[in-house]
C-alpha positions as CSV (number, residue, x, y, z in Angstrom):
1,M,76.3,27.6,-85.6
2,T,78.0,31.0,-87.7
3,T,75.0,32.5,-87.6
4,T,74.1,31.6,-83.9
5,K,78.0,33.3,-83.2
6,N,76.9,36.4,-85.3
7,Y,73.7,37.1,-83.6
8,V,75.8,36.7,-80.1
9,D,78.5,39.1,-81.0
10,R,76.5,41.5,-82.4
11,R,74.1,41.7,-79.4
12,W,77.8,43.1,-77.8
13,T,78.6,44.8,-80.0
14,A,75.1,46.6,-79.3
15,L,75.6,46.7,-76.3
16,I,78.8,49.1,-76.3
17,L,76.3,51.2,-78.9
18,L,73.6,51.0,-75.9
19,C,75.9,51.8,-73.7
20,V,77.5,55.0,-75.0
21,A,74.5,57.0,-75.7
22,Q,73.5,56.5,-71.7
23,F,77.0,58.0,-71.0
24,V,76.0,60.4,-73.0
25,V,72.8,61.3,-70.9
26,V,74.4,60.6,-67.8
27,L,77.4,63.1,-68.7
28,D,75.3,65.7,-69.7
29,A,73.5,65.8,-66.2
30,S,77.0,66.2,-64.7
31,I,79.0,67.8,-67.5
32,V,77.7,71.2,-66.7
33,N,79.0,70.9,-62.8
34,V,82.4,72.2,-63.2
35,A,81.4,74.9,-65.5
36,L,79.0,76.9,-63.4
37,P,80.9,79.1,-62.7
38,S,82.1,79.9,-66.2
39,I,78.6,79.7,-67.1
40,G,77.5,82.1,-64.5
41,N,80.4,84.7,-64.9
42,G,78.9,84.6,-68.5
43,L,75.6,84.7,-68.7
44,H,75.4,86.5,-64.8
45,F,73.3,83.7,-62.9
46,S,72.7,84.2,-59.5
47,N,74.0,81.5,-57.0
48,Q,70.1,80.8,-56.5
49,N,69.6,80.3,-59.9
50,L,73.0,78.3,-61.1
51,P,71.2,74.9,-59.8
52,W,68.6,75.5,-62.1
53,V,71.3,74.8,-64.9
54,V,71.6,71.5,-63.6
55,N,67.8,71.0,-62.4
56,A,66.1,72.1,-65.4
57,Y,67.8,68.7,-66.8
58,L,67.0,66.8,-64.5
59,I,63.6,67.5,-64.0
60,A,62.4,66.8,-67.4
61,F,64.6,63.8,-68.1
62,G,63.0,62.7,-64.6
63,G,59.1,63.8,-65.4
64,F,59.5,62.1,-69.3
65,L,61.1,59.1,-68.7
66,L,57.7,57.2,-68.0
67,L,56.3,58.1,-71.0
68,G,59.9,57.7,-72.9
69,G,59.7,54.0,-71.5
70,R,56.0,53.4,-72.4
71,A,57.0,54.5,-76.2
72,A,59.4,52.6,-76.4
73,D,56.9,49.6,-75.8
74,L,54.1,50.9,-78.4
75,L,56.2,52.6,-81.2
76,G,59.2,50.6,-81.4
77,R,62.1,50.5,-78.8
78,R,65.2,51.7,-81.9
79,R,62.5,54.1,-83.6
80,V,62.2,55.6,-79.5
81,F,65.8,55.0,-79.4
82,M,66.6,57.2,-82.5
83,G,64.4,59.7,-81.9
84,G,65.6,60.7,-78.8
85,L,69.6,60.2,-80.3
86,I,68.3,63.4,-82.3
87,V,66.3,65.9,-79.7
88,V,69.7,65.4,-77.8
89,A,71.7,67.1,-80.5
90,V,69.6,69.6,-81.6
91,A,69.2,70.7,-77.4
92,S,72.8,70.4,-77.1
93,L,73.4,72.5,-80.3
94,L,71.2,74.8,-79.2
95,A,72.3,75.6,-75.6
96,G,75.7,75.7,-76.4
97,F,74.7,78.6,-78.2
98,A,72.4,80.2,-75.4
99,T,73.0,84.0,-75.4
100,S,70.7,83.7,-72.1
101,Q,69.6,82.1,-69.1
102,G,66.3,81.2,-70.0
103,E,67.8,80.3,-73.7
104,L,70.3,77.6,-71.5
105,I,67.9,77.2,-68.8
106,A,64.8,76.0,-72.1
107,A,68.0,74.2,-73.9
108,R,68.3,72.1,-71.2
109,A,65.0,71.1,-70.5
110,A,64.6,69.8,-74.1
111,Q,68.0,68.3,-73.4
112,G,66.2,66.1,-70.8
113,L,63.3,65.6,-73.2
114,G,65.8,63.7,-75.6
115,A,67.5,61.9,-72.8
116,A,64.2,60.7,-71.3
117,I,62.8,59.9,-74.5
118,L,66.5,58.0,-75.2
119,S,67.6,56.3,-71.7
120,P,65.0,54.2,-71.3
121,A,64.4,52.9,-74.7
122,A,68.2,51.9,-74.5
123,L,68.0,50.2,-71.0
124,S,63.9,48.0,-72.5
125,I,66.6,46.9,-75.4
126,V,69.7,45.8,-73.4
127,T,66.9,43.9,-70.9
128,N,65.5,42.4,-74.1
129,L,68.9,41.5,-76.0
130,F,70.0,39.8,-72.6
131,R,68.3,36.8,-71.0
132,D,67.0,37.8,-67.3
133,G,70.4,35.8,-65.0
134,A,73.7,35.7,-65.8
135,E,74.1,37.0,-68.6
136,R,72.4,40.1,-67.9
137,N,74.1,40.7,-64.6
138,K,76.9,40.5,-67.4
139,A,75.5,43.2,-69.3
140,L,73.9,45.4,-67.0
141,G,77.2,45.1,-65.0
142,A,78.6,47.1,-68.5
143,W,76.1,49.2,-68.6
144,G,76.3,50.6,-64.8
145,A,79.9,50.7,-64.8
146,V,79.6,53.1,-68.1
147,A,76.9,54.9,-66.6
148,G,77.6,55.0,-63.7
149,S,81.6,56.9,-64.4
150,A,79.9,58.7,-66.9
151,G,79.3,61.3,-63.6
152,A,83.1,61.6,-62.7
153,V,83.7,61.8,-66.2
154,G,81.6,64.2,-67.4
155,V,83.3,66.7,-64.6
156,L,86.6,65.9,-65.9
157,L,85.7,66.7,-69.9
158,G,83.8,69.7,-68.6
159,G,87.0,71.0,-67.0
160,L,89.1,70.4,-70.0
161,L,86.7,71.8,-72.4
162,T,86.1,75.0,-69.4
163,S,89.9,75.6,-69.5
164,G,91.1,74.5,-73.4
165,L,88.0,76.0,-75.2
166,S,84.9,77.8,-73.6
167,W,81.9,76.2,-71.6
168,N,79.9,76.2,-74.3
169,W,81.7,73.3,-75.5
170,V,80.2,71.4,-72.4
171,L,77.8,71.1,-74.5
172,W,78.5,70.8,-78.0
173,V,80.5,68.0,-77.1
174,N,77.5,65.6,-77.7
175,V,76.5,66.7,-81.3
176,P,79.0,64.2,-83.4
177,V,78.7,61.6,-80.2
178,T,75.0,61.4,-80.7
179,L,75.3,61.7,-84.6
180,I,78.0,58.8,-85.2
181,A,75.1,56.4,-82.9
182,L,72.1,57.7,-84.7
183,A,74.4,56.4,-88.0
184,L,75.0,52.9,-86.3
185,T,72.3,52.4,-85.2
186,P,70.2,50.9,-87.5
187,G,73.0,47.8,-88.7
188,L,73.2,46.8,-84.8
189,V,70.2,47.2,-83.0
190,P,67.0,44.6,-83.9
191,E,63.6,46.6,-83.5
192,S,61.0,45.0,-80.7
193,R,58.4,46.3,-79.5
194,S,55.1,45.2,-77.1
195,E,52.6,44.7,-79.4
196,S,49.6,43.5,-77.4
197,D,49.5,46.6,-75.8
198,A,46.8,49.6,-77.1
199,R,48.0,52.7,-78.7
200,H,47.4,55.0,-75.6
201,F,50.9,57.0,-74.4
202,D,49.2,58.9,-71.0
203,A,50.4,62.2,-72.3
204,A,48.3,64.1,-69.2
205,G,49.5,61.7,-66.3
206,A,52.9,62.9,-67.9
207,V,52.4,66.5,-68.2
208,T,51.2,66.3,-64.2
209,I,53.3,64.9,-62.9
210,T,56.3,66.6,-64.5
211,A,54.9,69.8,-63.8
212,G,54.1,68.6,-60.1
213,L,57.7,67.8,-59.8
214,S,59.2,71.0,-61.3
215,L,57.5,73.0,-58.4
216,L,57.9,70.7,-55.9
217,A,62.5,71.1,-56.5
218,Y,61.8,74.5,-58.1
219,A,59.6,75.1,-54.2
220,M,62.5,73.8,-52.5
221,L,65.1,75.7,-54.2
222,D,63.6,79.3,-53.3
223,A,62.9,77.6,-49.6
224,S,66.5,79.4,-47.8
225,S,65.6,82.7,-49.5
226,A,61.3,83.3,-49.8
227,G,61.9,81.3,-46.3
228,W,59.1,77.9,-45.8
229,G,56.6,79.4,-44.4
230,S,55.8,82.2,-46.7
231,T,52.8,82.5,-48.8
232,K,54.7,81.8,-51.8
233,I,55.9,78.5,-50.8
234,V,53.5,77.3,-49.6
235,G,51.5,78.0,-52.6
236,L,54.2,76.2,-54.8
237,L,54.2,73.1,-52.3
238,A,50.0,73.6,-52.5
239,A,50.0,72.9,-56.2
240,A,53.1,70.4,-56.5
241,V,50.6,68.3,-54.5
242,A,47.8,68.9,-56.1
243,L,49.1,68.1,-59.5
244,I,51.0,64.8,-57.7
245,A,47.2,64.0,-56.6
246,V,45.9,64.9,-60.5
247,F,48.7,62.1,-62.1
248,I,47.9,59.1,-59.7
249,A,43.4,60.5,-60.4
250,I,44.3,59.9,-64.2
251,E,46.7,56.3,-63.3
252,L,43.7,54.9,-61.3
253,R,40.9,55.7,-64.2
254,S,43.2,54.6,-67.5
255,R,42.9,51.8,-69.3
256,S,46.2,51.5,-70.8
257,P,48.4,54.5,-67.7
258,L,51.6,55.3,-67.7
259,V,52.4,53.9,-64.8
260,P,50.5,50.7,-64.2
261,F,50.1,50.8,-60.0
262,R,50.0,46.6,-60.7
263,I,53.6,46.7,-61.6
264,F,54.2,48.0,-57.3
265,R,52.8,44.3,-56.0
266,L,56.2,43.8,-57.1
267,R,58.0,44.4,-53.8
268,T,61.7,44.0,-54.7
269,L,60.4,46.5,-58.1
270,T,58.9,48.7,-55.3
271,G,62.1,49.2,-52.8
272,A,64.5,49.2,-55.8
273,N,62.7,52.6,-57.1
274,V,62.7,53.7,-53.5
275,I,66.1,52.6,-52.7
276,G,66.9,54.6,-56.8
277,I,65.2,57.3,-55.8
278,L,67.8,57.5,-52.2
279,L,71.0,57.3,-54.3
280,G,70.2,60.0,-56.8
281,A,69.5,62.2,-54.3
282,S,72.7,60.9,-51.9
283,L,75.4,61.1,-55.4
284,F,74.1,63.7,-57.6
285,S,74.0,66.4,-55.0
286,M,77.9,64.8,-54.3
287,F,79.3,66.0,-57.8
288,Y,77.6,69.2,-57.2
289,F,79.1,69.9,-54.0
290,I,82.6,68.4,-54.7
291,S,83.0,70.5,-58.0
292,L,82.0,74.2,-55.6
293,Y,83.8,73.3,-53.1
294,M,87.0,72.7,-55.0
295,Q,87.0,76.1,-57.3
296,Q,85.0,78.2,-55.2
297,V,87.0,77.5,-51.8
298,L,90.3,75.8,-52.6
299,H,90.6,77.4,-55.7
300,Y,91.2,74.7,-57.9
301,S,91.1,75.8,-62.2
302,P,88.1,73.7,-63.9
303,I,90.8,71.5,-65.3
304,H,92.7,70.7,-61.8
305,A,89.4,70.0,-60.4
306,G,88.4,67.8,-63.7
307,L,90.8,65.5,-62.8
308,S,90.6,65.7,-59.1
309,Y,87.6,63.0,-60.1
310,L,90.0,60.7,-61.7
311,P,90.1,58.4,-59.3
312,L,86.4,58.1,-58.5
313,G,85.7,57.5,-62.3
314,V,88.1,54.5,-62.7
315,T,87.2,53.4,-59.4
316,I,82.9,53.0,-60.0
317,I,83.7,51.5,-63.3
318,I,85.8,48.5,-61.5
319,A,83.5,48.4,-58.8
320,A,80.3,48.1,-61.3
321,G,81.6,45.7,-63.9
322,F,82.3,43.3,-59.9
323,G,79.0,44.2,-58.4
324,G,77.2,42.3,-61.7
325,Q,79.6,39.5,-61.4
326,L,79.1,38.9,-57.0
327,V,75.5,40.1,-58.0
328,T,76.0,36.4,-60.0
329,R,77.5,34.8,-57.3
330,F,75.6,36.4,-53.8
331,G,72.4,37.6,-55.4
332,F,71.7,41.3,-55.4
333,K,70.5,42.4,-52.0
334,P,73.4,42.1,-50.5
335,I,75.3,44.0,-52.8
336,L,73.4,46.2,-53.1
337,A,72.6,47.0,-49.0
338,A,76.7,46.9,-48.8
339,G,76.6,49.8,-52.0
340,M,74.2,52.1,-50.0
341,L,76.7,51.7,-46.9
342,F,79.4,52.7,-48.7
343,T,77.7,55.2,-50.6
344,A,76.5,56.9,-46.7
345,G,80.3,56.5,-45.6
346,G,82.4,58.6,-48.1
347,L,79.4,61.4,-47.3
348,V,80.2,61.6,-43.7
349,Y,83.6,61.1,-44.8
350,F,83.4,64.0,-47.2
351,S,81.6,65.9,-44.0
352,R,84.8,66.2,-42.8
353,I,86.4,68.8,-45.7
354,A,88.7,71.7,-44.5
355,T,88.7,75.6,-45.5
356,G,92.4,75.0,-45.8
357,G,91.8,71.6,-47.3
358,S,93.9,69.2,-50.1
359,F,93.2,66.6,-52.0
360,L,94.8,63.9,-50.4
361,A,93.5,64.7,-47.0
362,D,89.4,65.7,-48.0
363,I,88.5,64.3,-51.3
364,L,90.6,61.1,-52.2
365,G,89.5,58.5,-49.2
366,P,86.3,59.7,-49.6
367,S,86.0,59.8,-53.4
368,L,86.9,55.5,-53.1
369,L,84.1,55.0,-50.7
370,A,81.8,56.6,-52.4
371,A,82.8,55.5,-56.0
372,I,82.2,52.1,-54.3
373,G,79.1,52.3,-53.5
374,L,78.0,54.3,-56.7
375,G,79.3,51.0,-58.4
376,F,77.8,48.6,-57.0
377,S,74.0,50.1,-55.8
378,F,74.0,51.6,-59.5
379,V,74.3,48.0,-61.2
380,T,72.2,46.5,-58.7
381,S,69.7,48.3,-57.7
382,T,68.9,48.3,-61.9
383,I,68.6,44.5,-61.9
384,A,66.7,44.7,-59.0
385,A,64.5,46.3,-60.9
386,V,63.6,44.8,-64.2
387,S,64.1,41.6,-62.5
388,G,61.2,39.4,-63.0
389,V,59.2,41.6,-65.3
390,E,57.3,40.9,-68.0
391,G,58.8,41.9,-71.7
392,R,55.8,43.7,-72.5
393,E,56.3,46.0,-69.5
394,Q,60.4,46.6,-70.0
395,G,60.1,49.9,-71.4
396,V,58.2,50.7,-68.0
397,A,60.3,49.2,-65.8
398,S,62.8,50.5,-67.4
399,G,61.6,54.0,-67.8
400,L,60.6,53.6,-63.0
401,I,63.8,53.1,-62.5
402,N,65.5,55.9,-64.8
403,A,62.9,58.2,-63.1
404,S,63.8,57.4,-59.6
405,Q,67.3,57.6,-60.2
406,Q,66.8,61.7,-62.1
407,I,63.9,62.5,-59.5
408,G,65.9,61.8,-56.8
409,G,68.8,63.3,-58.1
410,A,66.9,66.9,-58.7
411,L,64.8,67.0,-55.7
412,G,68.1,65.9,-53.7
413,L,70.0,68.6,-55.1
414,A,67.2,71.1,-54.5
415,V,67.0,69.5,-50.5
416,L,70.6,69.7,-50.0
417,S,71.4,72.8,-51.8
418,T,68.9,74.8,-49.8
419,L,70.6,73.3,-46.9
420,A,74.2,74.6,-47.9
421,T,72.8,77.6,-48.7
422,T,70.9,78.6,-45.2
423,K,73.9,77.0,-43.2
424,T,75.9,79.4,-44.7
425,H,73.9,82.1,-44.7
426,H,73.8,81.7,-41.1
427,V,77.4,81.2,-40.2
428,L,78.2,84.3,-42.2
429,A,75.3,86.4,-40.6
430,S,76.7,85.4,-37.2
431,G,80.4,87.3,-37.9
432,G,84.2,86.8,-37.6
433,S,84.0,84.3,-40.6
434,N,85.2,84.5,-44.7
435,L,83.6,83.7,-46.8
436,P,85.5,80.1,-47.7
437,H,84.7,78.5,-44.4
438,A,81.3,79.9,-44.1
439,L,81.0,77.9,-47.8
440,T,82.7,74.8,-46.9
441,A,80.3,74.9,-42.8
442,G,77.4,74.6,-45.8
443,F,78.9,71.7,-48.0
444,Q,79.3,69.8,-44.7
445,H,76.1,70.3,-43.5
446,A,75.3,69.0,-47.0
447,F,77.0,65.7,-47.5
448,I,75.9,64.8,-43.8
449,G,72.6,65.4,-45.2
450,G,73.6,63.2,-47.8
451,S,75.2,60.6,-45.8
452,V,71.5,60.2,-43.7
453,I,69.7,59.6,-47.2
454,A,72.6,57.1,-48.1
455,A,72.1,55.3,-44.4
456,L,68.5,55.0,-45.5
457,G,68.7,53.5,-48.7
458,F,70.7,50.8,-46.5
459,L,67.4,50.4,-44.5
460,A,65.7,50.1,-47.7
461,A,67.6,47.6,-48.9
462,L,67.7,45.2,-46.1
463,I,63.4,45.9,-45.5
464,L,61.8,46.2,-49.1
465,I,64.2,44.3,-51.4
466,R,63.1,40.7,-50.8
467,T,65.4,37.5,-50.0
468,R,63.4,35.6,-52.1
469,D,63.4,37.1,-55.4
470,S,67.3,37.6,-54.6
471,R,67.8,34.2,-54.1
472,A,66.0,33.2,-56.9
473,H,68.1,35.4,-59.7
474,L,71.0,34.2,-58.4
475,E,69.4,30.0,-58.7
476,M,68.6,31.4,-62.5
477,A,72.2,33.0,-63.0
478,N,74.0,29.9,-61.7
479,S,71.5,27.5,-63.6
480,E,72.4,29.0,-66.9
481,A,76.7,29.6,-65.1
482,A,76.2,25.5,-65.3
483,P,77.6,23.6,-68.0
484,A,74.7,21.6,-69.8
485,P,74.8,17.9,-69.3
486,A,75.8,15.3,-72.0
């Protein structure tokens, strides 16, 4: 009895460690947002190239997540998790010492690679430690609360570090956290792997899909200045499509593919990943545009902008924890649909921002709506994506949902920043408007675009998530919660 109790206690302690690691992964995507103006001034970035400080991380992260999940299943989830921690620590150190645009972007891509190794391993460890049902819902509720709030906390911490020290510290802050996690992992996290799979990692598939998505995002980012019909953009888009087609051909012929296409026969898993893409596209860019609006239009200092995210961060934590409990009571489909609806509403509310706006009138209300949406959607899409998946493919499923969210974030930022930049240039060219007004008009268009993407996510939740799977998960959760008969 004591041994069982100790094992249970150790599992929840291990969950804390894994959540901290995932917190760092999500933090790295958002912590640079408030520091972007300082980074731009320090390393002489143009407005066109500045999004690559965020995008380099997201593209490398999203592109290699599937390979990271595969490696975790085959090499051992704890071993791969620890390897990811080491890569993140080294890359963060180098990023903080960057002296040029190229060095920083390369180091941010290396951070993304480390995160791609670490994150699916951590999530697959969680899904192996906790059984499908009420217990896993509770664990993933905690996971979602920590990971979902990391975006807001990252902006706050970025503001504190940028104002108090310098932008370099938003990158160096990872180093002590990852080293402490590395030291604690062997004593808390048990090793696990899929013994039945052949040792084939499909590096060719990972390289082709990463290259294809990178070219796709670059083309979208550059389209506003080069023109969508230019030879350059058309060529980049054609190359991206060709690489993605090569990836599909590789996967169909591989004996042990990076993404076994049979997994998509699970309609709910497929739907959860479609929603993951739409969720990432609508919300990741939200942090980017809010930060620029507060600093470039409202003239907030980095610390003021960071503190303005506190209500959003606290609400995400509450909503994610509450969302996990609601799934156990109502199933994941209605909660996921409600989350995407809240997200769409928050982004529509954000589109009302004004040039002479204020925190209470333009930021607080939409932040709370979007935070509820993020808390509900992040947790439930993760639960749906790993529900009913065989143990030997938990790493692949974990990598897939993470990849969907991150790729969606990168592509959403590319599309919506192009939309914002185009509108801003149009307003300036028409005359009679100053720069803050033109920027605000661009941000308004980006938020409207994000709300449309979130609304598509709501429709996807209604159409693609199987009600039968949601009810089966609900019955399983309730059977676990029910007391055993005497």
